[in-house]
VOMARLO-485950 format. One line per 5 residues: their letters; for each residue x, y, z of N, C-alpha, C, CB. Coordinates in steps of 0.1 Angstrom, whole numbers. Glycine has a CB too. Layout:
a	X Y Z X Y Z X Y Z X Y Z | ...
//
This chain:
msrkl	15 -691 135 8 -679 139 4 -671 127 18 -670 148 | -9 -668 127 -14 -661 115 -23 -650 120 -23 -671 106 | -26 -641 111 -34 -629 113 -46 -629 103 -26 -616 113 | -57 -624 107 -68 -624 99 -71 -609 95 -81 -630 105 | -72 -607 82 -75 -593 77 -89 -594 71 -65 -588 66
nvclv	-98 -586 76 -111 -585 70 -112 -574 60 -122 -583 82 | -117 -578 49 -118 -568 38 -133 -566 35 -111 -573 25 | -138 -554 37 -152 -551 35 -155 -545 22 -157 -542 47 | -167 -546 18 -171 -541 5 -175 -526 6 -183 -549 -1 | -168 -518 -2 -171 -504 -1 -172 -499 -15 -159 -496 6
flipq	-182 -491 -18 -184 -485 -31 -182 -470 -30 -198 -488 -36 | -173 -465 -39 -170 -451 -40 -175 -446 -54 -155 -448 -38 | -186 -439 -55 -191 -434 -67 -192 -419 -66 -205 -441 -70 | -184 -412 -74 -184 -397 -73 -196 -391 -79 -172 -391 -79 | -201 -380 -73 -212 -372 -78 -225 -381 -79 -208 -366 -91
tecim	-226 -391 -72 -238 -400 -73 -243 -404 -59 -236 -412 -82 | -255 -404 -56 -261 -408 -44 -267 -422 -46 -271 -398 -38 | -263 -431 -38 -268 -445 -39 -272 -450 -25 -259 -454 -46 | -280 -459 -24 -285 -465 -11 -280 -479 -10 -300 -463 -9 | -273 -483 0 -269 -496 2 -276 -502 14 -253 -497 4
tdsvm	-283 -512 12 -291 -518 23 -282 -526 32 -302 -528 17 | -287 -528 44 -280 -535 55 -278 -550 51 -287 -534 68 | -286 -555 42 -285 -569 39 -272 -571 30 -297 -574 31 | -269 -561 21 -257 -563 13 -245 -562 21 -257 -552 2 | -245 -552 31 -233 -550 40 -231 -563 48 -235 -538 48
skaat	-242 -569 53 -241 -580 61 -236 -593 54 -254 -584 68 | -238 -593 41 -235 -605 33 -221 -602 25 -245 -608 23 | -214 -591 28 -202 -589 22 -192 -599 26 -196 -574 25 | -185 -605 17 -176 -616 20 -163 -611 26 -173 -625 8 | -157 -618 35 -144 -615 40 -136 -628 38 -144 -612 55
meipi	-123 -626 38 -114 -637 35 -102 -636 45 -109 -637 21 | -96 -647 47 -85 -649 56 -72 -650 48 -87 -660 66 | -62 -642 51 -50 -643 44 -39 -647 54 -46 -629 37 | -34 -659 53 -23 -663 63 -10 -656 61 -21 -678 62 | -4 -651 72 9 -644 71 18 -651 81 7 -629 75
nsngd	30 -655 77 39 -662 85 45 -652 96 51 -668 77 | 52 -658 105 57 -650 116 68 -641 112 62 -659 127 | 75 -644 100 85 -635 95 80 -625 86 96 -644 89 | 67 -624 83 62 -614 74 61 -619 60 70 -602 75 | 66 -630 56 66 -635 42 53 -643 40 78 -643 39
tgala	47 -642 28 35 -649 25 37 -661 16 25 -640 20 | 49 -662 10 51 -672 0 63 -670 -7 39 -674 -9 | 65 -678 -18 77 -677 -26 76 -665 -35 78 -690 -34 | 87 -664 -43 88 -652 -53 77 -653 -63 101 -652 -59 | 72 -664 -66 61 -666 -76 48 -659 -72 59 -681 -79
eddsl	47 -658 -58 34 -652 -54 34 -637 -56 33 -654 -39 | 46 -631 -59 46 -616 -63 38 -614 -76 60 -611 -64 | 39 -624 -85 31 -622 -97 17 -622 -95 35 -634 -107 | 12 -629 -85 -2 -629 -81 -6 -616 -76 -5 -640 -71 | 3 -609 -69 0 -595 -64 -2 -586 -75 11 -590 -54
eqaak	7 -587 -85 6 -578 -97 -7 -581 -105 18 -580 -106 | -10 -594 -105 -22 -598 -113 -35 -593 -105 -23 -614 -114 | -34 -593 -92 -46 -588 -84 -48 -573 -86 -44 -592 -69 | -36 -566 -87 -37 -552 -89 -43 -548 -102 -23 -546 -87 | -39 -556 -112 -44 -554 -126 -59 -557 -127 -37 -562 -136
lqwsl	-64 -566 -118 -78 -570 -119 -87 -561 -110 -80 -584 -115 | -81 -551 -104 -90 -542 -96 -100 -535 -105 -81 -531 -88 | -112 -534 -100 -123 -529 -108 -120 -514 -111 -136 -531 -102 | -124 -509 -123 -124 -495 -126 -135 -492 -135 -110 -492 -133 | -139 -480 -136 -150 -475 -144 -145 -466 -154 -161 -468 -135
dekdl	-147 -468 -167 -144 -459 -177 -155 -449 -179 -141 -466 -190 | -154 -440 -189 -163 -429 -190 -177 -435 -193 -159 -420 -201 | -178 -445 -201 -191 -451 -205 -198 -457 -193 -190 -461 -216 | -190 -465 -185 -196 -471 -173 -200 -461 -163 -186 -481 -167 | -192 -450 -161 -195 -440 -152 -208 -433 -155 -184 -429 -151
qqvmv	-210 -430 -168 -223 -425 -173 -235 -434 -170 -223 -421 -188 | -232 -447 -172 -243 -457 -169 -246 -458 -155 -239 -470 -174 | -236 -456 -146 -238 -457 -132 -246 -445 -127 -225 -458 -124 | -242 -433 -133 -249 -421 -129 -264 -421 -133 -242 -409 -135 | -267 -428 -144 -280 -428 -149 -288 -439 -142 -281 -431 -164
sgpnl	-283 -451 -142 -291 -463 -137 -286 -468 -123 -291 -473 -147 | -275 -462 -118 -271 -468 -105 -261 -479 -107 -282 -473 -97 | -254 -483 -96 -243 -493 -97 -249 -507 -99 -235 -493 -85 | -242 -515 -107 -245 -529 -109 -236 -538 -101 -245 -533 -125 | -241 -544 -91 -233 -552 -82 -228 -565 -88 -241 -555 -69
netsi	-235 -569 -99 -231 -582 -105 -218 -580 -113 -242 -587 -114 | -215 -568 -117 -203 -566 -125 -191 -560 -117 -206 -557 -137 | -192 -561 -104 -182 -555 -95 -174 -566 -88 -188 -546 -85 | -161 -565 -87 -153 -574 -80 -147 -568 -68 -142 -580 -90 | -143 -577 -58 -137 -572 -46 -123 -578 -46 -145 -577 -33
vsggy	-113 -569 -44 -99 -573 -44 -94 -571 -30 -91 -566 -55 | -88 -580 -24 -82 -579 -11 -69 -571 -12 -79 -592 -4 | -67 -561 -4 -56 -552 -5 -45 -556 4 -60 -538 -1 | -44 -569 9 -34 -573 18 -21 -575 11 -38 -586 25 | -10 -574 18 3 -576 12 6 -590 9 14 -570 21
ggtae	10 -593 -4 13 -607 -8 1 -615 -10 22 -613 3 | -10 -609 -12 -22 -617 -15 -22 -624 -28 -35 -608 -14 | -29 -635 -29 -30 -643 -41 -42 -639 -50 -30 -658 -38 | -43 -646 -61 -54 -643 -70 -67 -648 -64 -52 -650 -83 | -66 -657 -54 -78 -662 -47 -85 -652 -39 -74 -674 -38
giipt	-79 -640 -37 -85 -630 -30 -95 -622 -38 -75 -620 -25 | -97 -625 -51 -107 -618 -59 -120 -625 -58 -102 -618 -74 | -130 -618 -53 -143 -624 -51 -153 -617 -60 -147 -622 -36 | -159 -624 -69 -170 -618 -77 -182 -615 -69 -173 -627 -89 | -188 -604 -71 -200 -600 -64 -212 -607 -68 -202 -585 -64
gsikg	-211 -614 -80 -222 -621 -84 -226 -633 -75 -220 -627 -98 | -217 -637 -67 -220 -648 -57 -227 -643 -45 -207 -655 -53 | -227 -629 -43 -234 -624 -31 -249 -624 -34 -229 -610 -28 | -256 -630 -26 -271 -630 -27 -277 -620 -19 -276 -644 -23 | -287 -614 -24 -294 -603 -16 -301 -594 -25 -284 -596 -7
pavsy	-309 -585 -19 -316 -576 -27 -307 -566 -34 -326 -568 -19 | -311 -563 -47 -303 -553 -55 -305 -539 -49 -307 -554 -69 | -295 -531 -52 -296 -517 -48 -304 -509 -59 -281 -510 -47 | -314 -503 -55 -323 -496 -64 -320 -481 -64 -338 -498 -60 | -323 -475 -75 -321 -460 -77 -335 -453 -75 -316 -457 -91
npefn	-335 -443 -66 -347 -436 -62 -345 -422 -67 -350 -437 -47 | -352 -418 -77 -350 -404 -82 -356 -394 -73 -357 -403 -96 | -367 -398 -65 -372 -388 -55 -362 -385 -44 -385 -394 -49 | -354 -395 -41 -344 -392 -31 -334 -381 -35 -336 -405 -27 | -330 -382 -48 -321 -372 -54 -328 -358 -54 -316 -376 -67
kripv	-341 -358 -56 -348 -345 -56 -348 -339 -42 -362 -347 -61 | -350 -348 -32 -350 -342 -19 -336 -338 -14 -355 -353 -9 | -325 -344 -19 -312 -341 -15 -304 -337 -27 -305 -352 -7 | -305 -325 -32 -298 -321 -44 -283 -320 -41 -303 -308 -50 | -275 -322 -51 -261 -320 -50 -257 -306 -54 -253 -330 -60
tglgp	-252 -298 -45 -249 -284 -47 -234 -282 -47 -255 -275 -36 | -230 -272 -54 -216 -268 -55 -208 -275 -65 -209 -271 -42 | -214 -283 -74 -207 -291 -84 -212 -288 -98 -208 -305 -81 | -223 -280 -99 -228 -278 -112 -222 -266 -119 -243 -276 -111 | -227 -263 -131 -221 -252 -139 -224 -238 -132 -227 -252 -153
nmqhs	-234 -237 -124 -236 -224 -117 -225 -221 -107 -250 -225 -109 | -220 -232 -100 -209 -229 -91 -197 -225 -98 -206 -242 -83 | -194 -231 -110 -182 -228 -118 -184 -214 -123 -180 -238 -129 | -196 -210 -127 -198 -197 -132 -196 -186 -122 -212 -195 -138 | -201 -189 -109 -199 -179 -98 -185 -178 -94 -208 -183 -86
tssss	-178 -189 -94 -163 -189 -91 -155 -181 -101 -158 -203 -89 | -158 -183 -113 -151 -176 -124 -155 -161 -124 -154 -182 -138 | -167 -158 -121 -171 -144 -120 -165 -137 -109 -187 -143 -118 | -164 -143 -97 -157 -137 -86 -142 -135 -88 -159 -145 -73 | -136 -145 -94 -122 -143 -97 -120 -132 -108 -116 -156 -103
mtaee	-129 -131 -118 -127 -120 -127 -130 -107 -121 -137 -122 -139 | -139 -106 -111 -142 -93 -105 -129 -89 -97 -154 -94 -96 | -123 -98 -89 -111 -95 -81 -100 -91 -90 -107 -107 -73 | -98 -98 -102 -88 -94 -111 -90 -80 -117 -87 -105 -122 | -103 -77 -120 -105 -64 -126 -103 -53 -116 -120 -63 -131
atrgv	-106 -56 -103 -104 -46 -92 -89 -43 -91 -110 -50 -79 | -81 -54 -91 -67 -53 -89 -61 -45 -101 -60 -66 -88 | -66 -48 -113 -61 -41 -125 -64 -26 -124 -66 -48 -137 | -77 -23 -119 -81 -9 -118 -72 -1 -109 -95 -8 -114 | -69 -7 -97 -60 0 -87 -46 2 -93 -59 -9 -74
aveky	-41 -8 -100 -28 -7 -107 -28 4 -117 -23 -20 -113 | -39 5 -125 -39 16 -135 -40 30 -129 -52 13 -144 | -48 31 -118 -48 44 -111 -35 48 -106 -58 43 -99 | -27 39 -100 -14 42 -94 -5 46 -106 -8 30 -86 | -6 39 -117 3 42 -128 0 56 -133 1 32 -139
eavkk	-13 59 -134 -17 72 -140 -12 83 -130 -32 73 -142 | -13 81 -117 -9 91 -107 6 93 -108 -13 86 -93 | 14 82 -109 28 84 -110 32 90 -123 35 70 -109 | 25 87 -134 28 93 -147 25 108 -146 19 87 -158 | 14 112 -140 10 126 -139 20 134 -130 -4 128 -133
wglnt	24 128 -119 34 134 -110 48 136 -117 36 126 -98 | 52 126 -125 65 126 -132 65 137 -142 68 113 -138 | 54 138 -150 53 148 -160 53 162 -154 40 146 -169 | 45 164 -143 45 177 -137 58 181 -131 34 177 -125 | 65 171 -125 78 174 -119 88 178 -130 84 162 -111
ykctk	88 171 -141 97 174 -152 94 188 -158 95 164 -164 | 82 192 -159 79 206 -164 83 216 -154 64 207 -167 | 81 214 -141 85 224 -131 100 225 -130 79 221 -118 | 107 214 -131 121 214 -130 127 222 -142 127 200 -129 | 121 219 -154 126 226 -166 123 241 -165 118 220 -178
qmise	112 245 -160 109 259 -158 118 266 -148 95 261 -154 | 121 259 -137 130 264 -127 144 266 -132 131 255 -115 | 149 256 -140 163 258 -146 163 269 -156 167 245 -153 | 152 270 -164 152 281 -174 152 295 -167 139 280 -182 | 145 296 -155 145 309 -148 159 312 -142 134 309 -137
rfgrg	165 301 -137 179 303 -131 189 308 -141 184 290 -124 | 188 303 -153 198 307 -163 193 319 -172 201 295 -172 | 181 324 -168 176 336 -176 170 333 -189 187 346 -177 | 166 321 -192 161 317 -205 146 318 -205 166 304 -209 | 140 315 -194 125 315 -193 119 327 -186 121 302 -186
srtvd	107 330 -189 100 341 -183 92 336 -171 90 348 -193 | 90 345 -161 82 342 -150 72 352 -146 91 339 -138 | 61 348 -140 51 358 -136 55 365 -124 37 351 -134 | 55 378 -124 60 386 -113 49 396 -108 72 395 -117 | 47 396 -94 38 405 -88 47 413 -78 26 398 -80
lelea	51 425 -83 61 433 -75 56 437 -62 65 445 -83 | 44 441 -61 38 446 -48 37 434 -38 25 452 -49 | 32 423 -42 31 411 -34 44 405 -30 22 400 -40 | 53 405 -39 67 399 -35 74 408 -26 75 397 -48 | 72 421 -27 78 431 -17 72 428 -3 76 445 -21
qievl	59 426 -2 53 423 11 58 410 17 38 423 10 | 60 400 8 65 387 13 80 389 18 65 377 1 | 88 396 11 101 398 15 102 406 29 110 406 5 | 93 415 31 92 423 43 88 413 55 82 434 43 | 79 404 52 75 395 62 86 385 66 63 386 57
rdtkr	94 381 57 105 372 60 116 379 68 111 366 47 | 118 391 64 128 399 72 123 402 86 131 412 65 | 110 405 87 104 407 101 105 394 109 90 411 99 | 102 383 103 103 370 110 117 368 116 98 359 102 | 127 370 108 141 369 112 144 378 124 151 371 100
kyenv	140 390 124 142 399 135 135 395 147 139 414 131 | 122 391 146 115 386 157 120 373 163 100 384 153 | 126 365 155 132 353 160 145 357 169 137 344 149 | 152 367 165 163 372 172 158 378 186 171 383 165 | 147 385 186 141 391 198 137 379 207 129 400 195
lrlak	131 369 202 127 357 209 139 350 216 119 348 201 | 150 349 208 162 342 213 168 350 225 172 340 202 | 169 363 224 174 371 234 165 372 247 177 386 229 | 152 372 244 143 372 256 144 359 264 129 374 251 | 146 347 257 148 334 263 161 334 271 147 323 253
altnh	171 340 265 184 341 273 183 349 285 195 346 263 | 176 361 284 173 369 296 166 362 307 166 382 292 | 156 354 302 148 346 312 157 336 319 136 339 305 | 165 329 312 174 319 319 184 326 328 182 312 308 | 190 337 324 199 344 333 192 350 345 206 355 325
fynmv	181 356 343 174 361 355 169 351 364 162 370 350 | 165 339 359 160 328 367 172 324 376 155 317 359 | 184 322 370 196 318 378 199 329 389 208 316 369 | 197 342 385 200 352 395 190 351 407 199 366 389 | 177 349 404 167 348 415 170 336 424 153 346 409
qtqha	174 325 417 178 313 426 190 316 434 180 301 417 | 199 323 429 211 327 437 207 336 449 222 334 428 | 198 346 446 193 355 457 186 347 467 185 366 451 | 178 337 463 171 329 473 180 321 482 161 320 466 | 191 315 476 200 308 484 209 317 493 210 300 474
lgdtf	212 329 488 219 339 496 211 344 508 224 351 487 | 198 346 505 190 350 517 189 340 527 176 354 511 | 187 327 523 187 316 533 200 315 541 184 303 526 | 211 318 534 224 317 541 226 329 551 236 318 531 | 221 341 547 222 352 557 213 350 569 217 365 550
adlsq	201 344 566 192 341 578 198 331 587 179 336 572 | 205 321 582 211 311 590 223 317 598 216 299 582 | 230 326 592 242 332 599 237 342 610 251 339 589 | 225 348 608 220 357 618 216 350 631 208 364 612 | 213 337 629 210 329 641 222 324 648 201 317 637
kspel	233 322 641 245 316 646 256 326 650 251 306 637 | 254 339 646 263 349 649 256 361 657 270 355 636 | 256 360 670 249 370 678 254 384 676 250 366 693 | 267 385 674 273 398 672 270 405 659 288 398 674 | 266 397 649 262 403 636 248 399 632 272 397 625
rdefg	239 397 642 226 392 639 218 402 632 219 389 653 | 219 415 635 211 425 628 216 427 614 212 438 636 | 229 428 612 234 430 598 230 418 589 249 431 598 | 231 406 594 227 394 586 212 394 584 232 381 592 | 205 399 593 190 399 592 186 409 582 184 402 606
ynaet	192 421 582 188 431 571 190 425 557 196 444 574 | 202 420 555 205 415 542 197 403 538 220 411 542 | 193 394 548 184 383 545 171 388 540 183 374 557 | 165 398 547 152 403 543 153 410 529 147 413 553 | 164 417 527 165 424 514 166 413 502 178 432 514
qkllc	173 403 504 174 392 494 161 385 492 185 382 497 | 154 383 502 141 376 501 131 385 493 135 373 515 | 132 398 496 123 408 489 127 408 474 124 422 495 | 140 409 471 144 409 457 140 396 450 159 411 457 | 141 385 458 137 372 452 122 372 449 141 360 461
knget	114 377 457 100 378 455 97 386 443 92 383 467 | 103 398 442 100 407 431 106 401 418 107 421 433 | 117 393 419 123 387 407 114 376 402 136 381 411 | 107 369 411 97 359 406 86 365 399 92 350 418 | 81 377 404 71 384 397 75 389 383 66 396 406
llgai	87 394 383 92 398 370 94 386 360 105 406 371 | 98 375 365 99 363 357 86 359 351 105 351 365 | 75 360 359 62 357 353 58 366 342 51 359 364 | 62 379 343 59 389 332 68 386 319 61 403 336 | 80 382 322 89 379 310 85 366 303 104 378 315
nffvs	81 356 311 77 344 305 64 346 297 74 333 316 | 55 354 301 43 357 293 47 365 280 33 366 301 | 57 374 281 62 380 269 68 371 259 72 391 273 | 76 361 264 83 351 256 72 342 249 93 343 264 | 63 338 257 52 329 251 45 336 240 43 324 263
sintl	41 348 242 33 355 231 42 357 219 29 369 237 | 55 361 220 63 363 209 65 349 202 77 369 213 | 67 339 209 68 325 203 56 321 195 71 315 214 | 44 324 200 32 321 193 31 329 180 19 324 201 | 35 342 181 34 351 169 44 346 158 37 365 173
vnktm	56 342 162 66 339 153 65 325 147 80 340 159 | 63 315 156 63 301 151 50 295 148 69 293 162 | 39 303 150 26 298 146 19 307 136 17 296 158 | 17 320 140 10 329 131 18 332 118 7 342 138 | 30 336 120 39 340 108 42 327 100 52 346 113
edtlm	44 316 107 48 304 100 36 299 92 52 293 110 | 24 300 96 12 296 89 11 305 76 -1 298 97 | 14 318 77 13 326 65 24 323 56 15 341 69 | 36 320 61 47 316 52 45 303 45 60 315 60 | 37 294 52 34 281 45 25 283 33 27 271 55
tirmy	15 292 35 6 296 24 14 303 13 -5 305 28 | 24 311 16 33 317 6 41 307 -2 42 327 13 | 46 296 5 53 286 -2 44 278 -12 59 276 8 | 32 276 -8 22 270 -17 19 279 -29 9 266 -9 | 18 292 -26 16 301 -37 28 301 -47 14 315 -31
enarl	40 301 -42 52 301 -50 53 288 -59 65 302 -42 | 49 277 -53 48 264 -61 38 265 -72 46 252 -52 | 26 271 -68 16 272 -78 20 282 -89 3 278 -72 | 28 292 -86 33 301 -96 43 294 -105 40 313 -89 | 51 286 -100 60 278 -108 53 269 -118 70 271 -99
efday	43 262 -113 35 253 -121 28 260 -132 26 244 -112 | 22 272 -128 15 280 -138 24 285 -149 9 292 -131 | 36 289 -146 46 293 -156 50 282 -165 58 300 -150 | 52 270 -158 56 258 -166 46 254 -176 59 246 -157 | 33 254 -172 23 250 -182 20 261 -192 10 247 -175
rsdle	22 274 -188 21 285 -197 32 284 -208 22 298 -190 | 44 281 -204 55 280 -214 53 268 -223 69 278 -207 | 47 257 -218 44 245 -226 34 249 -237 39 234 -217 | 24 256 -232 13 260 -242 19 270 -252 1 267 -234 | 27 279 -249 33 288 -259 42 280 -269 42 298 -252
elslg	49 270 -264 58 262 -273 49 255 -283 67 253 -266 | 38 249 -278 29 241 -287 22 251 -297 18 234 -279 | 19 263 -293 12 272 -302 21 277 -313 7 284 -294 | 34 276 -312 44 280 -322 47 269 -332 57 285 -316 | 42 257 -329 45 245 -338 34 244 -349 45 233 -330
prdav	35 233 -357 25 231 -368 11 229 -362 30 219 -376 | 1 231 -370 -13 230 -366 -19 218 -372 -20 243 -369 | -14 206 -371 -20 194 -376 -30 189 -365 -10 183 -380 | -36 177 -368 -46 172 -359 -41 168 -346 -53 160 -366 | -29 161 -346 -23 157 -333 -19 169 -325 -11 148 -336
tmari	-13 179 -331 -8 190 -324 -20 198 -318 0 200 -333 | -31 199 -326 -43 206 -321 -49 199 -308 -54 207 -331 | -48 186 -308 -53 178 -296 -44 181 -284 -54 163 -299 | -31 182 -287 -22 185 -276 -24 199 -271 -8 182 -280 | -26 208 -280 -29 222 -276 -41 223 -268 -30 231 -289
daaqe	-52 216 -271 -64 217 -263 -62 211 -249 -75 208 -270 | -54 200 -248 -51 195 -235 -42 204 -227 -44 181 -236 | -33 211 -234 -24 220 -227 -32 233 -222 -12 224 -236 | -41 237 -230 -50 248 -227 -58 245 -215 -59 252 -239 | -63 233 -214 -71 229 -202 -63 229 -190 -78 215 -205
qyqvq	-51 223 -190 -42 223 -179 -38 237 -175 -30 214 -182 | -36 245 -185 -32 259 -182 -43 267 -174 -29 267 -195 | -55 264 -178 -66 271 -171 -67 266 -156 -80 268 -178 | -65 253 -154 -65 247 -141 -54 254 -132 -64 232 -141 | -42 254 -137 -31 260 -130 -33 275 -128 -18 257 -137
kekye	-39 282 -137 -41 296 -135 -51 299 -124 -47 302 -148 | -62 291 -124 -72 292 -113 -66 289 -99 -84 283 -115 | -57 279 -99 -50 276 -86 -41 287 -82 -42 263 -87 | -34 293 -91 -24 303 -88 -32 316 -83 -16 307 -101 | -42 319 -90 -50 331 -86 -57 329 -72 -60 335 -96
rlrsd	-61 317 -69 -67 315 -56 -57 316 -45 -74 301 -56 | -45 310 -47 -35 311 -36 -30 325 -35 -24 301 -40 | -29 332 -46 -25 346 -45 -34 354 -37 -23 352 -59 | -47 352 -39 -57 359 -31 -56 355 -16 -71 356 -36 | -53 342 -13 -52 338 1 -40 345 7 -50 323 2
viikl	-29 346 0 -17 352 6 -19 367 9 -5 351 -4 | -26 374 0 -29 388 3 -37 390 15 -36 394 -10 | -48 381 17 -56 382 28 -49 379 41 -68 373 27 | -40 368 41 -33 365 53 -22 375 57 -26 351 51 | -16 381 47 -7 392 50 -13 404 57 1 396 37
kflee	-25 407 52 -32 418 58 -36 415 73 -45 421 50 | -42 403 75 -46 399 89 -33 398 98 -54 386 89 | -22 393 92 -10 391 100 -5 404 105 0 383 93 | -5 414 96 0 427 100 -9 433 111 0 437 88 | -22 432 110 -30 437 121 -28 430 134 -45 436 116
nkvkv	-27 417 133 -25 409 145 -12 412 152 -26 394 142 | -1 414 144 12 416 149 13 430 156 22 417 137 | 6 440 151 6 453 157 -1 452 171 0 464 148 | -12 446 171 -20 445 183 -13 437 194 -34 438 180 | -7 425 190 0 417 200 13 424 205 4 404 194
mhkql	21 430 196 33 436 200 31 449 209 42 439 188 | 20 456 206 17 468 214 14 464 228 5 475 208 | 7 453 231 4 449 244 17 443 251 -7 438 244 | 24 435 244 36 428 250 47 438 253 41 417 241 | 49 448 244 60 457 247 57 467 259 62 466 234
llfhn	44 470 260 40 478 271 41 470 284 25 482 270 | 38 457 284 40 449 296 55 448 300 34 435 293 | 63 445 290 77 444 292 83 456 298 85 440 279 | 80 468 293 85 480 298 81 483 312 80 492 289 | 68 482 315 63 485 328 69 475 339 48 484 329
aisay	70 462 335 75 453 345 90 455 348 73 438 340 | 98 458 338 112 460 340 114 473 348 119 461 326 | 107 483 345 108 496 352 104 495 366 99 507 345 | 93 488 369 89 487 383 99 478 391 75 481 383 | 104 468 385 113 459 392 126 467 396 117 447 384
fagnq	132 473 387 145 480 390 143 493 397 153 483 377 | 131 498 397 128 510 406 125 505 420 116 518 400 | 123 493 422 120 488 436 106 490 440 129 494 446 | 97 493 430 83 495 433 75 482 432 77 506 423 | 74 476 443 67 463 443 53 464 440 69 456 457
qqleq	46 474 445 32 476 442 29 479 427 27 488 451 | 37 487 421 35 489 407 38 476 399 44 500 402 | 47 468 403 50 456 396 38 446 397 63 449 402 | 33 445 408 21 437 410 9 442 402 17 435 425 | 8 455 402 -3 461 394 -2 459 379 -4 476 397
tlkqf	10 458 375 13 456 360 8 442 357 28 457 357 | 11 432 365 6 418 363 -9 417 363 13 409 373 | -15 424 372 -30 424 372 -36 431 360 -35 431 385 | -29 441 355 -34 448 343 -34 439 331 -25 460 340 | -25 430 330 -24 421 318 -29 407 321 -10 421 313
niklr	-36 406 333 -42 393 336 -32 382 337 -53 389 327 | -20 384 343 -10 374 344 -10 368 358 4 380 341 | -12 355 359 -12 348 372 1 341 374 -25 339 373 | 7 343 386 20 336 389 17 322 394 28 344 399 | 25 313 390 24 299 395 31 299 409 30 289 385
ppgad	25 292 418 32 291 431 44 282 430 22 285 442 | 54 284 439 66 276 439 63 261 439 76 280 450 | 70 253 430 68 239 430 56 235 422 66 234 444 | 49 244 415 37 240 407 41 232 395 30 253 402 | 53 234 390 57 226 378 60 211 382 69 232 372
kpswl	63 209 394 66 195 398 54 186 399 73 195 412 | 54 174 394 43 165 395 39 161 409 45 152 387 | 26 159 412 22 155 425 26 141 428 7 157 426 | 24 137 440 28 124 444 20 113 438 28 122 459 | 7 117 434 -1 107 427 4 105 413 -16 112 426
eeq	8 116 406 13 115 392 27 107 392 16 129 386 | 35 109 403 47 102 404 45 87 405 55 107 415 | 34 83 412 30 69 414 26 63 401 20 67 425
//
């Protein structure tokens, strides 16, 4: 039992285009290599023939490759080696025995189909793109390094200035009038936060009282139906609790409007001004830090290196001074507008709170409703805070 392995002639010539005619392919020799049923092809001596066949495989050195690229392949100097396992030296077939037309080299064909991507232009473009990417990466790294370096230097100077001020060794820029206004604002904010906290507590307690009155009125109304002998007494009390509950809901609307306005004033308007004040204080600290640095350099020797450092410190000092003065102006303007806004808002809210509380405890329902209309307060109907059945779905 034997198998037949067909070995075809194949030419692999890198970077070269050649044309092989059908006649050469049709005349390529094939050979039969007998293989036994157990997979052995012969004795141990035949292994030497395999090594000999491998050594005789054709190869092209640099000179031959150049010749092939110039004049095309020479079929007369090419051998075919069967790649079967355990083949003998008889598997080597010289191509000189193959008859047929020679393979010709057509320069016009190469002109029509140029080889792209393998010349020096491709290598130059690849190297240029890699260099561009490398330069971009290096530029980003340098920018990050400079940013971290600048931040570290600025933090060191500000920390040094802060410690010097704490221990009384360094001088600081002081604006007595502005700092007094800032301290008044902070104290006012603390007091208004206390008013807001108490107003929220009053709202919660009064809401619970209104809910209790509502439940009590429903209970009186139910008992008036089930107790014929006390129907009138339970009925009077049920109507009174329902009226108090209605007036209490009206008063809750006024108190909620008061709480909402105070919350906006304290946590938004005042907080925005305080944020600008914090930025101003940081700018003041940076300004004093660079001012102290410039003063220290000015007291040192006046050589070339020191003069360059003094010029750089003077430039940084001017930048920080402009920043400090700009933020100082912003703080003054915001403090002025905040004071005007605070007086206007609190005048309206305190008047609302007084009129609503007085009308409620006087039992004047008409005056209480008139107070809400005066301040354009619209009460939400019961259950308005609950989501609709569409939203629940």
